[in-house]
C-alpha positions in Angstrom: 140.1 107.2 133.0 140.1 103.7 134.9 137.9 100.9 134.4 135.5 101.6 136.8 135.2 105.4 135.9 134.1 104.0 132.3 131.8 101.4 133.5 130.2 103.7 135.9 129.7 106.2 132.8 128.3 103.4 130.7 125.7 102.6 133.4 124.8 106.1 133.6 124.0 106.5 130.0 127.1 108.6 129.1 128.7 106.1 126.4 132.3 105.6 125.7 133.5 108.9 124.9 132.0 111.3 127.5 128.6 112.8 127.5 126.2 112.0 124.7 123.0 114.1 124.1 121.9 111.2 122.1 121.3 108.4 124.6 119.7 106.0 121.8 123.3 105.2 120.7 125.0 105.0 123.9 123.8 101.8 124.7 123.5 102.7 128.4 120.1 103.6 128.8 118.0 100.2 129.2 114.7 102.7 127.9 116.3 103.1 124.3 117.3 99.9 124.1 116.3 98.0 120.5 113.3 95.7 120.7 113.6 92.4 119.3 112.7 92.1 115.6 108.7 91.4 115.2 108.2 88.1 113.1 106.4 88.1 110.1 102.5 86.9 110.4 102.0 83.5 110.0 98.8 82.7 107.7 97.4 79.6 108.9 93.8 78.2 108.2 91.5 76.9 110.5 92.9 73.4 110.6 96.4 75.1 111.6 97.8 74.4 107.6 99.5 77.1 106.1 97.6 79.0 103.9 98.3 81.1 100.7 96.3 84.3 99.8 93.8 83.7 97.3 93.6 85.7 93.9 91.2 88.6 94.0 89.5 88.9 90.5 87.0 91.5 89.7 84.3 89.3 88.5 86.1 87.2 85.7 88.7 90.2 85.2 92.0 90.6 87.1 92.4 93.2 89.5 95.3 95.7 90.6 94.4 94.4 94.5 94.9 91.1 93.8 97.9 89.8 96.0 99.5 88.3 92.9 99.5 91.6 90.5 102.5 92.9 90.1 104.1 95.7 87.8 107.3 95.2 86.2 108.2 99.2 86.6 107.4 98.3 90.2 104.9 101.3 90.4 102.2 99.7 92.2 101.4 101.0 95.0 98.1 100.1 97.3 96.5 103.4 99.1 93.7 103.2 101.5 91.6 106.1 100.8 88.1 106.8 103.2 84.9 107.7 102.0 82.2 107.9 104.5 84.3 106.7 107.3 84.7 103.2 105.1 88.3 102.5 104.1 88.6 101.8 100.3 91.9 100.2 98.8 93.0 101.5 95.6 95.9 100.7 93.1 98.0 103.6 92.0 100.6 103.9 89.6 103.9 105.9 90.7 105.1 106.2 87.6 102.1 107.9 85.7 100.9 109.9 89.0 97.4 108.3 88.8 95.1 105.2 89.4 96.5 102.2 88.3 94.5 100.7 84.9 95.5 97.2 86.0 95.6 94.7 83.1 95.5 97.0 80.1 98.9 98.4 81.5 101.8 97.0 79.4 103.7 96.2 82.5 100.9 94.2 84.2 101.7 90.8 85.1 100.7 87.8 87.4 103.0 86.1 89.8 100.8 83.0 89.1 101.1 83.6 85.3 97.4 83.5 85.2 96.6 86.6 83.4 95.1 86.5 80.0 95.9 88.9 77.1 92.4 90.1 77.1 93.0 90.9 81.1 90.8 88.3 82.2 92.1 85.9 85.3 92.5 82.2 84.5 92.3 81.0 87.9 89.0 82.7 88.3 87.9 81.0 84.6 89.1 77.6 85.9 86.9 77.8 89.3 84.0 78.7 87.3 84.4 75.7 85.0 85.0 73.5 88.0 81.9 75.0 90.1 79.8 74.0 86.4 81.5 70.8 85.6 80.6 69.5 89.5 77.1 71.2 89.0 76.5 69.3 85.7 78.1 66.0 87.5 75.7 66.2 90.3 72.6 66.6 87.4 73.9 63.4 85.7 73.3 61.4 88.7 69.6 62.6 89.9 66.6 61.3 88.1 63.9 64.3 87.5 60.4 63.8 88.4 57.5 64.7 85.8 57.0 68.5 87.1 60.9 69.2 87.0 61.1 67.8 83.5 57.9 69.4 81.8 59.9 73.0 83.8 63.4 72.2 82.1 61.6 71.7 78.7 59.9 75.0 79.5 63.2 76.6 79.7 64.8 75.3 76.8 66.0 71.8 77.2 65.6 68.9 75.4 64.3 65.9 76.8 67.5 63.9 75.6 69.7 66.3 77.6 68.4 65.5 81.4 
């Protein structure tokens, strides 16, 4: 078989060693050529800065749906179930074959190392304390009118506190 015959066979999609039924592996047909790999998504905020996924605690408790919740058994599986047409995400444990119990599991941990031993999220607690501290600082800088002082005293605050 000459060079020209082999080239013609490759162009027709027959591959190197004659006719091949599976043209995807022959490399001759442009229809079956592999597509370029898709680049990972770029998480950027509105200012164009790279953003990180935020923790998603359930109140102050650590949630298995948080992007930083991990299972040391590598058994955590996030599934999407539909209820009345609405998608609902659920954490499923492949090790026990049931729903994940979250922070009560002995194999659960936080990638940010913020999960407390009782299952509370340290990130959520810090966020609450920051918000409370900012609110207290805002109150310290303001002068209260007589009416607001009387309302605060009815709520149980002493006059020396404000």
